[in-house]
C-alpha positions as CSV (number, residue, x, y, z in Angstrom):
1,M,0.0,0.0,0.0
2,H,2.8,2.4,1.0
3,V,4.6,1.6,-2.3
4,A,1.4,2.3,-4.3
5,L,0.9,5.6,-2.6
6,Q,4.5,6.6,-3.4
7,L,4.0,5.7,-7.0
8,I,0.7,7.7,-7.2
9,A,2.4,10.7,-5.5
10,S,5.4,10.4,-7.8
11,L,3.1,10.3,-10.9
12,G,1.1,13.3,-9.6
13,A,4.3,15.3,-9.0
14,T,5.6,14.4,-12.5
15,L,2.3,15.4,-14.1
16,G,2.2,18.6,-12.0
17,A,5.8,19.5,-13.0
18,Y,5.1,18.8,-16.6
19,G,1.9,20.9,-16.5
20,L,3.8,23.8,-14.8
21,Y,6.6,23.5,-17.4
22,K,4.0,23.7,-20.3
23,A,2.2,26.7,-18.6
24,L,5.5,28.6,-18.1
25,S,6.7,27.8,-21.6
26,F,3.4,29.1,-23.0
27,L,3.5,32.3,-20.9
28,Y,7.2,32.9,-21.8
29,G,6.6,32.3,-25.5
30,N,3.6,34.6,-25.5
31,A,5.5,37.4,-23.6
32,T,8.4,37.2,-26.0
33,S,6.3,36.8,-29.2
34,P,7.4,38.8,-32.2
35,L,3.7,39.8,-32.5
36,R,3.4,41.4,-29.1
37,H,4.2,44.9,-30.4
38,L,1.9,44.9,-33.4
39,P,-1.1,47.3,-33.3
40,G,-4.4,46.0,-32.0
41,P,-7.2,46.4,-29.5
42,P,-6.5,46.3,-25.7
43,S,-7.2,43.1,-24.0
44,K,-10.4,42.9,-21.8
45,G,-8.8,40.5,-19.3
46,F,-6.4,37.6,-19.0
47,I,-8.9,34.7,-19.2
48,W,-11.0,35.8,-22.1
49,G,-8.7,38.3,-23.8
50,N,-10.8,39.8,-26.6
51,L,-12.5,36.5,-27.3
52,K,-15.8,37.1,-25.4
53,E,-16.5,40.5,-27.1
54,I,-15.8,38.8,-30.5
55,I,-18.3,36.0,-29.7
56,D,-20.9,38.5,-28.4
57,A,-20.7,40.6,-31.5
58,E,-22.1,39.5,-34.9
59,N,-19.8,37.6,-37.2
60,S,-16.8,39.7,-38.3
61,V,-18.3,43.1,-37.3
62,L,-15.8,43.7,-34.5
63,H,-12.9,42.5,-36.7
64,E,-13.8,44.9,-39.4
65,K,-14.0,47.7,-36.9
66,W,-10.5,46.9,-35.6
67,I,-9.1,46.9,-39.2
68,E,-10.5,50.3,-39.8
69,E,-9.0,51.6,-36.5
70,Y,-5.6,49.7,-36.4
71,G,-4.8,48.7,-39.9
72,R,-4.9,45.5,-42.1
73,T,-2.5,43.4,-39.9
74,I,-3.1,43.4,-36.2
75,T,-2.9,41.2,-33.1
76,Y,-5.5,40.6,-30.4
77,K,-5.7,38.4,-27.3
78,G,-7.3,35.0,-27.1
79,L,-7.8,32.8,-24.1
80,F,-5.2,33.3,-21.3
81,G,-3.6,36.2,-23.2
82,M,-2.7,34.2,-26.2
83,N,-1.5,36.3,-29.1
84,R,-3.7,35.8,-32.2
85,L,-2.6,37.3,-35.6
86,Y,-5.3,38.7,-37.8
87,T,-4.7,40.1,-41.3
88,T,-6.7,41.0,-44.4
89,D,-3.5,41.3,-46.4
90,L,-4.1,39.1,-49.4
91,K,-0.4,38.3,-50.0
92,A,-0.2,37.0,-46.4
93,I,-3.4,35.0,-46.6
94,N,-2.4,33.5,-49.9
95,H,0.9,32.4,-48.4
96,V,-0.9,30.7,-45.5
97,L,-3.4,28.9,-47.7
98,M,-0.8,27.8,-50.2
99,N,1.5,26.4,-47.6
100,S,-0.9,23.9,-45.9
101,Y,2.0,21.8,-44.7
102,I,3.1,24.7,-42.5
103,Y,-0.3,26.2,-41.6
104,Q,-2.8,23.6,-40.4
105,K,-6.1,23.6,-38.5
106,P,-5.3,24.2,-34.8
107,G,-5.8,21.4,-32.3
108,P,-8.9,23.0,-30.7
109,A,-10.6,23.5,-34.1
110,R,-9.9,19.9,-35.1
111,Y,-11.2,18.6,-31.8
112,S,-14.4,20.6,-32.2
113,L,-14.9,19.3,-35.7
114,E,-14.1,15.8,-34.7
115,Q,-16.8,15.9,-32.0
116,I,-19.3,16.6,-34.7
117,L,-18.0,14.9,-37.9
118,G,-15.4,12.4,-36.8
119,K,-12.1,12.1,-38.5
120,G,-13.2,12.9,-42.0
121,V,-11.4,14.9,-44.7
122,L,-12.4,18.2,-43.1
123,V,-10.7,17.3,-39.9
124,V,-7.6,15.2,-40.8
125,E,-4.4,17.1,-41.4
126,G,-2.2,14.8,-43.4
127,D,-2.4,11.2,-42.2
128,A,-5.1,10.6,-39.6
129,H,-2.8,8.3,-37.7
130,K,-0.1,10.9,-37.0
131,K,2.8,9.5,-39.0
132,Q,5.7,11.7,-40.0
133,I,4.7,15.0,-41.8
134,V,5.7,13.9,-45.3
135,Q,3.6,10.8,-45.0
136,M,0.8,12.8,-43.5
137,L,0.7,15.2,-46.5
138,K,0.8,12.4,-49.1
139,R,-2.0,10.6,-47.3
140,Y,-4.2,13.7,-47.2
141,L,-3.5,14.5,-50.9
142,S,-4.3,10.9,-51.9
143,Q,-7.7,11.3,-50.2
144,R,-8.5,14.4,-52.2
145,R,-7.3,12.8,-55.4
146,V,-9.5,9.7,-55.0
147,M,-12.5,11.8,-54.1
148,N,-12.3,14.2,-57.0
149,P,-14.1,12.0,-59.6
150,A,-17.2,12.1,-57.4
151,F,-17.4,15.8,-57.7
152,G,-16.5,16.2,-61.4
153,A,-18.7,18.1,-63.9
154,A,-19.9,14.9,-65.6
155,Q,-21.2,13.5,-62.3
156,I,-22.8,16.7,-61.2
157,R,-24.5,17.0,-64.6
158,E,-26.2,13.6,-63.9
159,L,-27.1,14.6,-60.3
160,T,-28.9,17.7,-61.5
161,D,-32.1,15.6,-62.0
162,I,-32.1,14.9,-58.3
163,F,-31.6,18.5,-57.4
164,I,-34.6,19.5,-59.6
165,E,-36.8,16.7,-58.4
166,K,-36.4,17.5,-54.8
167,S,-36.7,21.3,-55.4
168,I,-40.1,20.7,-57.1
169,E,-41.1,18.5,-54.1
170,L,-40.2,21.4,-51.8
171,R,-42.1,23.8,-54.0
172,D,-45.2,21.7,-54.0
173,A,-45.0,21.4,-50.2
174,W,-44.8,25.1,-49.8
175,E,-47.8,25.6,-52.1
176,L,-49.8,23.4,-49.8
177,E,-48.6,25.4,-46.8
178,A,-49.5,28.6,-48.5
179,Q,-53.0,27.4,-49.3
180,K,-53.5,25.9,-45.8
181,E,-52.3,29.0,-43.9
182,G,-53.3,31.8,-46.1
183,D,-56.8,33.2,-45.5
184,G,-56.5,36.1,-47.8
185,S,-55.9,38.7,-45.1
186,Q,-52.2,38.0,-44.6
187,L,-49.5,36.0,-46.2
188,P,-48.4,32.7,-44.6
189,T,-45.1,32.5,-42.9
190,I,-42.6,29.7,-43.5
191,D,-39.4,28.9,-41.6
192,V,-37.4,28.4,-44.8
193,L,-34.2,27.2,-43.0
194,S,-36.0,24.2,-41.5
195,W,-37.5,23.2,-44.8
196,L,-34.3,23.7,-46.8
197,S,-32.4,21.6,-44.3
198,R,-34.7,18.7,-44.8
199,M,-34.7,19.1,-48.6
200,T,-30.9,19.2,-48.9
201,L,-30.7,16.1,-46.6
202,D,-32.9,14.2,-49.0
203,V,-30.7,15.4,-51.9
204,I,-27.4,14.2,-50.3
205,G,-29.2,10.9,-49.4
206,L,-29.9,10.2,-53.0
207,A,-26.9,11.9,-54.6
208,G,-24.4,10.8,-52.0
209,F,-25.7,7.3,-51.0
210,N,-28.5,6.3,-53.3
211,Y,-30.7,6.3,-50.2
212,K,-34.1,7.8,-49.5
213,F,-34.1,9.7,-46.2
214,N,-37.6,11.1,-46.9
215,A,-37.0,14.1,-44.6
216,L,-39.3,16.3,-46.6
217,S,-42.2,13.9,-46.6
218,E,-41.8,12.8,-42.9
219,G,-42.2,16.4,-41.7
220,E,-40.3,18.6,-39.2
221,G,-38.8,16.8,-36.3
222,Q,-39.7,13.3,-37.6
223,N,-36.5,12.3,-39.3
224,E,-33.8,11.2,-36.8
225,L,-30.9,12.2,-39.0
226,N,-32.3,15.7,-39.6
227,R,-32.8,16.1,-35.9
228,A,-29.2,15.0,-35.3
229,F,-27.8,17.6,-37.7
230,S,-30.1,20.4,-36.4
231,K,-28.7,19.7,-32.9
232,V,-25.0,19.6,-33.7
233,F,-25.1,22.6,-36.0
234,E,-27.3,24.7,-33.7
235,T,-25.8,28.1,-32.9
236,S,-26.3,29.9,-29.7
237,A,-26.1,33.6,-28.7
238,A,-24.7,32.5,-25.3
239,V,-21.1,31.5,-24.7
240,S,-19.6,28.9,-22.4
241,L,-16.0,28.7,-21.3
242,I,-15.9,24.9,-20.8
243,P,-16.1,23.8,-24.5
244,L,-13.3,26.3,-25.2
245,L,-11.1,25.0,-22.4
246,R,-11.6,21.4,-23.5
247,G,-10.4,22.4,-27.0
248,F,-7.3,24.2,-25.8
249,V,-6.4,21.8,-22.9
250,P,-6.7,18.1,-23.7
251,A,-6.3,17.2,-20.1
252,L,-9.6,19.0,-19.3
253,R,-11.7,17.1,-21.9
254,W,-13.3,15.1,-19.1
255,L,-15.2,18.3,-18.0
256,P,-18.9,18.1,-18.7
257,A,-20.6,20.7,-20.9
258,D,-24.3,21.5,-21.4
259,R,-24.8,19.9,-24.8
260,D,-22.6,16.8,-24.4
261,A,-25.4,14.3,-24.2
262,E,-27.2,15.7,-27.2
263,T,-24.1,15.9,-29.3
264,K,-23.1,12.3,-28.3
265,Q,-26.6,11.1,-29.3
266,A,-26.5,13.0,-32.6
267,R,-23.0,11.6,-33.4
268,S,-24.1,8.1,-32.6
269,T,-27.0,8.5,-35.0
270,M,-24.8,9.8,-37.8
271,D,-22.2,7.0,-37.2
272,R,-24.8,4.3,-37.2
273,I,-26.6,5.5,-40.4
274,G,-23.2,6.1,-42.0
275,R,-22.1,2.6,-41.4
276,E,-25.4,1.3,-42.8
277,L,-25.0,3.4,-45.9
278,L,-21.4,2.2,-46.4
279,D,-22.4,-1.5,-46.0
280,N,-25.3,-1.0,-48.5
281,S,-23.0,0.5,-51.1
282,K,-20.4,-2.2,-50.6
283,E,-23.0,-5.0,-51.0
284,A,-24.4,-3.4,-54.1
285,L,-20.9,-3.3,-55.6
286,R,-20.3,-6.9,-54.8
287,K,-23.6,-8.0,-56.4
288,S,-22.8,-6.0,-59.5
289,G,-19.8,-8.2,-60.3
290,L,-18.5,-5.4,-62.5
291,K,-14.8,-5.0,-63.1
292,V,-13.7,-1.9,-61.2
293,E,-11.8,0.5,-63.4
294,K,-11.4,4.1,-62.4
295,G,-12.0,5.3,-65.9
296,S,-15.4,3.6,-66.2
297,L,-17.4,4.9,-63.2
298,K,-21.1,4.7,-63.9
299,S,-22.9,5.1,-60.6
300,K,-24.4,8.5,-59.7
301,D,-24.1,8.4,-55.9
302,L,-20.9,9.8,-54.4
303,L,-20.2,7.0,-51.9
304,T,-20.3,4.3,-54.6
305,L,-18.1,6.4,-56.8
306,L,-15.7,6.8,-53.9
307,L,-15.7,3.1,-53.3
308,R,-15.3,2.3,-57.0
309,A,-12.4,4.8,-57.4
310,N,-10.7,3.5,-54.3
311,M,-11.0,-0.1,-55.5
312,A,-9.9,0.6,-59.1
313,T,-7.1,-1.6,-60.3
314,D,-5.2,1.4,-61.8
315,I,-4.8,3.2,-58.5
316,P,-1.5,2.5,-56.6
317,E,-1.9,0.7,-53.4
318,H,-0.3,3.5,-51.4
319,Q,-3.0,5.9,-52.6
320,R,-5.9,3.8,-51.5
321,M,-8.0,4.9,-48.5
322,S,-8.5,2.3,-45.8
323,E,-12.1,1.2,-44.9
324,A,-11.8,3.3,-41.7
325,D,-10.9,6.4,-43.9
326,V,-13.9,5.7,-46.1
327,V,-16.3,5.3,-43.2
328,A,-14.9,8.6,-41.7
329,Q,-16.0,10.5,-44.9
330,V,-19.7,9.6,-44.5
331,P,-20.6,12.2,-41.8
332,T,-18.5,14.7,-43.8
333,F,-20.5,14.0,-47.0
334,L,-23.7,14.2,-45.1
335,A,-22.8,17.5,-43.4
336,A,-21.1,19.3,-46.2
337,G,-23.6,18.1,-48.7
338,H,-26.6,19.4,-46.9
339,E,-25.8,21.9,-44.2
340,T,-23.8,24.4,-46.3
341,T,-26.3,24.4,-49.2
342,S,-29.4,24.8,-47.0
343,T,-27.7,27.7,-45.1
344,A,-26.5,29.4,-48.2
345,T,-29.9,29.1,-49.9
346,T,-31.6,30.5,-46.7
347,W,-29.4,33.6,-46.9
348,A,-30.1,33.9,-50.6
349,L,-33.9,34.0,-50.0
350,F,-33.3,36.5,-47.1
351,A,-31.3,38.8,-49.4
352,L,-33.9,38.5,-52.2
353,S,-36.7,39.2,-49.6
354,I,-35.3,42.5,-48.6
355,D,-34.5,43.6,-52.2
356,P,-37.6,43.2,-54.4
357,R,-35.8,44.7,-57.4
358,V,-33.2,41.9,-57.5
359,Q,-35.9,39.3,-56.8
360,S,-38.0,40.5,-59.7
361,K,-35.1,40.8,-62.1
362,L,-34.0,37.2,-61.2
363,R,-37.6,35.9,-61.7
364,D,-37.8,37.6,-65.1
365,E,-34.7,35.7,-66.2
366,L,-35.8,32.4,-64.8
367,L,-39.2,32.6,-66.5
368,T,-37.5,32.8,-69.9
369,V,-37.0,29.0,-69.4
370,S,-40.1,27.2,-70.6
371,S,-39.7,24.0,-68.5
372,D,-39.5,23.3,-64.8
373,N,-37.1,20.4,-65.5
374,V,-33.8,21.9,-66.5
375,S,-30.3,20.6,-66.9
376,M,-27.1,21.7,-65.3
377,D,-26.0,23.4,-68.6
378,E,-29.3,25.3,-68.7
379,L,-28.9,26.5,-65.1
380,N,-25.3,27.6,-65.8
381,A,-26.5,29.5,-68.9
382,L,-28.5,31.9,-66.7
383,P,-26.1,34.7,-65.9
384,Y,-28.2,36.6,-63.3
385,L,-28.9,33.4,-61.4
386,D,-25.2,32.8,-61.3
387,A,-24.6,36.3,-60.1
388,V,-27.2,36.1,-57.3
389,V,-25.6,32.8,-56.0
390,R,-22.1,34.2,-56.1
391,E,-23.2,37.5,-54.4
392,T,-24.9,35.4,-51.7
393,L,-21.8,33.4,-51.1
394,R,-19.7,36.6,-50.9
395,I,-21.8,38.7,-48.5
396,H,-23.4,35.8,-46.5
397,A,-20.5,33.3,-46.6
398,P,-21.7,30.1,-44.9
399,V,-18.3,29.7,-43.3
400,P,-17.3,33.3,-42.3
401,S,-13.8,32.5,-41.0
402,T,-11.3,29.8,-40.2
403,L,-8.1,29.4,-38.1
404,R,-4.6,28.1,-38.8
405,V,-1.6,27.3,-36.6
406,A,2.0,27.3,-37.7
407,V,3.6,23.9,-37.2
408,K,7.1,25.3,-37.7
409,D,8.8,28.7,-37.8
410,D,8.1,30.8,-40.9
411,V,8.1,34.3,-42.3
412,L,4.7,35.8,-43.5
413,P,5.1,38.2,-46.5
414,L,2.9,41.4,-46.6
415,T,1.7,43.6,-49.4
416,T,1.1,46.5,-47.1
417,P,3.8,47.1,-44.5
418,V,2.7,47.3,-40.8
419,T,4.1,49.7,-38.2
420,D,4.3,48.4,-34.7
421,R,3.6,50.3,-31.4
422,N,7.3,51.3,-31.3
423,G,7.4,52.7,-34.8
424,K,9.2,49.8,-36.4
425,V,8.0,49.0,-39.9
426,Y,7.6,45.4,-41.1
427,D,7.2,44.2,-44.7
428,S,7.0,40.7,-43.4
429,I,6.0,39.1,-40.0
430,P,8.2,36.4,-38.3
431,I,5.9,33.5,-37.3
432,R,6.9,31.1,-34.5
433,K,5.9,27.5,-34.4
434,G,2.5,27.3,-32.5
435,Q,1.3,30.7,-33.6
436,T,-2.4,30.9,-34.3
437,L,-3.6,32.9,-37.3
438,F,-7.2,34.0,-38.1
439,I,-8.3,33.7,-41.7
440,P,-11.1,36.3,-42.2
441,V,-13.3,35.0,-45.1
442,L,-16.2,37.4,-44.5
443,P,-14.2,40.6,-43.9
444,I,-12.3,40.0,-47.1
445,N,-15.5,39.4,-48.9
446,R,-16.7,42.8,-47.7
447,D,-13.5,44.7,-48.0
448,K,-14.1,48.1,-49.6
449,K,-10.6,48.2,-51.1
450,I,-11.4,45.0,-53.0
451,W,-15.1,45.4,-53.7
452,G,-15.6,49.1,-53.7
453,E,-17.7,51.5,-51.5
454,D,-20.8,49.3,-51.8
455,S,-19.0,46.2,-50.5
456,H,-21.6,45.7,-47.7
457,D,-24.5,45.9,-50.2
458,F,-26.1,42.9,-52.0
459,N,-25.4,43.7,-55.6
460,P,-25.3,40.7,-58.0
461,E,-24.5,43.0,-60.9
462,R,-20.9,43.1,-59.8
463,W,-20.5,39.5,-60.9
464,L,-21.7,39.8,-64.4
465,S,-18.2,40.4,-65.7
466,T,-16.2,38.4,-63.1
467,P,-14.4,35.2,-64.1
468,E,-15.0,31.8,-62.7
469,A,-13.5,31.1,-59.3
470,A,-13.1,28.3,-56.7
471,A,-14.1,25.6,-59.1
472,G,-11.3,23.4,-57.9
473,I,-12.7,22.9,-54.4
474,P,-14.2,19.4,-53.9
475,G,-18.0,19.7,-53.5
476,Y,-18.1,23.3,-54.6
477,R,-19.7,22.6,-57.9
478,F,-22.2,20.2,-56.3
479,S,-23.3,22.9,-53.8
480,L,-23.4,25.6,-56.5
481,V,-25.6,23.7,-58.9
482,E,-27.9,22.4,-56.1
483,M,-28.4,26.0,-54.9
484,K,-29.2,27.2,-58.4
485,A,-31.8,24.4,-58.9
486,L,-33.4,25.5,-55.6
487,L,-33.6,29.2,-56.5
488,F,-34.7,28.4,-60.1
489,T,-37.7,26.4,-58.8
490,L,-38.7,28.6,-55.8
491,I,-38.3,32.1,-57.3
492,R,-40.4,31.0,-60.3
493,A,-43.2,29.9,-58.0
494,F,-43.2,32.4,-55.1
495,E,-42.7,35.9,-54.0
496,F,-40.8,36.3,-50.7
497,E,-40.9,38.9,-48.0
498,L,-39.2,39.0,-44.6
499,A,-41.7,38.1,-41.9
500,V,-39.8,40.1,-39.1
501,P,-38.0,43.4,-38.9
502,I,-34.6,43.2,-40.6
503,E,-33.0,44.3,-37.3
504,D,-34.3,41.2,-35.7
505,V,-32.3,38.8,-37.9
506,G,-28.9,37.9,-36.3
507,K,-26.1,35.7,-37.4
508,K,-24.0,33.2,-35.4
509,S,-21.7,30.4,-36.4
510,S,-20.6,27.1,-35.0
511,I,-19.3,25.6,-38.2
512,V,-21.6,27.4,-40.6
513,Q,-23.2,30.9,-40.3
514,R,-26.9,30.4,-39.4
515,P,-29.7,32.9,-38.7
516,Y,-31.6,33.4,-35.4
517,L,-34.1,36.0,-34.1
518,R,-32.7,38.5,-31.6
519,S,-36.1,38.8,-30.1
520,N,-36.3,35.0,-29.5
521,P,-32.8,33.5,-29.4
522,K,-34.0,30.5,-27.3
523,A,-36.1,29.3,-30.2
524,G,-33.0,28.3,-32.1
525,N,-32.0,28.9,-35.7
526,Q,-34.8,30.0,-38.0
527,M,-35.5,32.3,-41.0
528,P,-39.2,33.2,-41.1
529,L,-40.3,34.5,-44.6
530,K,-43.7,35.4,-45.9
531,V,-44.5,33.4,-49.0
532,K,-46.9,34.3,-51.7
533,L,-47.8,32.3,-54.8
534,Y,-46.5,34.2,-57.9
535,Q,-49.2,35.0,-60.4
536,R,-47.9,35.4,-64.0
537,A,-49.4,38.3,-65.8
């Protein structure tokens, strides 16, 4: 017993000493950081730094205010006085994003994503099993290479029929709601976010897994997978310290938080359904008895395409994904294939609801098409529809920001030199290993120096002479065409008005930027719009 107590005491002392060493190293590194003299706002306190005021403000509003006041490259304080670099300098941001082997998702961000999505392609940095950095990068790139056929133009062209079919089903459901609720004296109100979330879940079920979730037909709250996604992506106006602490300090991940049980249940649902979908696809492939060649992929659904591509005889063994890797992609497909599109389309309808001119101009273009059933090529041939979608993604970016951490020392180049508090001018910033950087998607999208004085205005006309962009991102084309199919179908059928004062609509993000009502934040995420059947003259 005495020996056991000595061992426990020794272990405790060792862990305590190690913890003290890490804490002192952190404080020393922060106090001597090259960033400490850069301009920026004063800290509000050691524990929260500037983080709580950022969380309390609407997405990016405070950051944009700081850029106006202190310049394009600043530093502010995170938890426990941690220096966080923030810049809208495009040369610096391009350097960070083009050197993904140096700048990776921080541990806390990966931990938060993993709690929701597991170890899918959005979470893993290099090899999921933490081999050496070169092997990690090769592994990550091989995942992206194998997945690309599932998101090619030819496959999305075939999937457009599914997008249109489900858009029409949603239109018909809204027509019934309009007839049921409208008594002639006032327009019916529909929570478009809820409906769009169910519609896009049905789409990714068919397009991604050849599976009918029937979320639209089952009704709100009836589909267990839709309930799971609604819970894990739900944003809150309140802020809690414990989830943040667990992200930053792995030793504290045993601490309980308010939504742990709900998140665990939701993840369990996603994992169970994901495994069922994978097993169904594998069984279908076995029964087909077809020779698997990467160049002859015929199935429409993304999971089967991924399995076929991964099993193809002309792919080297070292580039194949393990079954565990494939399973890990299922929640990512489900989330990325439905949550981002439903949220982006919600913001598109919001923008059109508060700008009748743009809504009418878009409808006029859409009504030049004679049929409800259109192809991807026909959707892409509508320039104003394309402009509306791109302007929505600019000013209402579903993912308003992201973080990166340097895994080794580096030098960050700048287009615009920065002058620190001591008057020293930098045309580049020394970056230490472990330094966190904030990548401001939304502020860049609304930067007056890039977009002009109307950068905060919804103005689709700015895109009518702008070249194609971002087409190389896996899943981007899928989401873009699905969003176009939805707007094509809904704007032809309905007129939309905002059902609440515009000042009542707030934005908060967990992973994606979702709306809520400031007058009723406890009701969760919603976007109530008044819907009227469009009567052609």
